[in-house]
C-alpha positions as CSV (number, residue, x, y, z in Angstrom):
1,M,29.6,-10.8,66.1
2,R,30.9,-13.5,68.3
3,A,30.1,-16.1,65.8
4,F,32.3,-14.3,63.2
5,T,35.1,-14.0,65.7
6,V,35.0,-17.7,66.7
7,S,34.8,-18.7,63.1
8,F,37.8,-16.5,62.3
9,F,40.0,-18.1,65.0
10,L,38.9,-21.6,64.0
11,R,39.9,-20.9,60.4
12,L,43.1,-19.3,61.5
13,G,44.6,-22.4,63.0
14,D,43.3,-24.9,60.4
15,D,45.9,-24.9,57.5
16,K,45.5,-28.5,56.5
17,Q,41.8,-28.7,55.7
18,D,40.4,-27.0,52.6
19,F,36.9,-26.8,53.8
20,A,36.2,-26.5,57.5
21,T,32.6,-27.4,58.4
22,V,32.2,-25.8,61.9
23,P,33.6,-22.3,60.9
24,F,31.4,-22.4,57.8
25,I,28.3,-23.2,59.9
26,L,29.2,-20.4,62.3
27,S,29.5,-17.9,59.4
28,L,26.1,-19.0,58.1
29,A,24.6,-18.6,61.6
30,G,26.2,-15.1,61.9
31,Y,24.8,-14.0,58.5
32,A,21.3,-15.3,59.5
33,I,21.4,-13.4,62.8
34,V,22.5,-10.2,61.0
35,G,19.9,-10.6,58.3
36,A,17.1,-11.3,60.9
37,S,18.1,-8.3,63.0
38,G,18.1,-6.0,59.9
39,Y,14.7,-7.3,58.9
40,L,13.3,-6.7,62.4
41,G,14.9,-3.2,62.6
42,G,13.4,-2.3,59.3
43,K,10.0,-3.6,60.5
44,L,10.2,-1.5,63.7
45,A,11.3,1.7,61.9
46,Y,9.1,1.6,58.7
47,H,6.1,-0.4,59.7
48,Y,5.6,0.6,63.3
49,G,7.3,4.0,63.1
50,V,9.5,3.4,66.1
51,R,12.0,6.3,66.4
52,G,14.9,7.1,68.7
53,A,13.7,10.7,69.4
54,D,10.4,12.5,69.8
55,E,8.8,14.3,66.9
56,K,10.2,17.8,67.8
57,T,13.8,16.5,68.0
58,Q,13.3,14.3,64.9
59,S,12.0,17.3,62.8
60,Q,15.0,19.5,63.8
61,G,17.3,16.9,62.3
62,F,15.8,17.4,58.9
63,L,16.3,21.2,58.7
């Protein structure tokens, strides 16, 4: 999230340049981090079955 915030403020003050390299790279890095964390979260939840609650509490949520 910090990469997006820094990128935003770098773009905010740069009116003269059409394409800013550093904010663009920060945006790409942020998207890569979000994508990797989504992939790893899905792997934990669906492949390994990691849950935030025990089975009894989990089953009560589906009633």
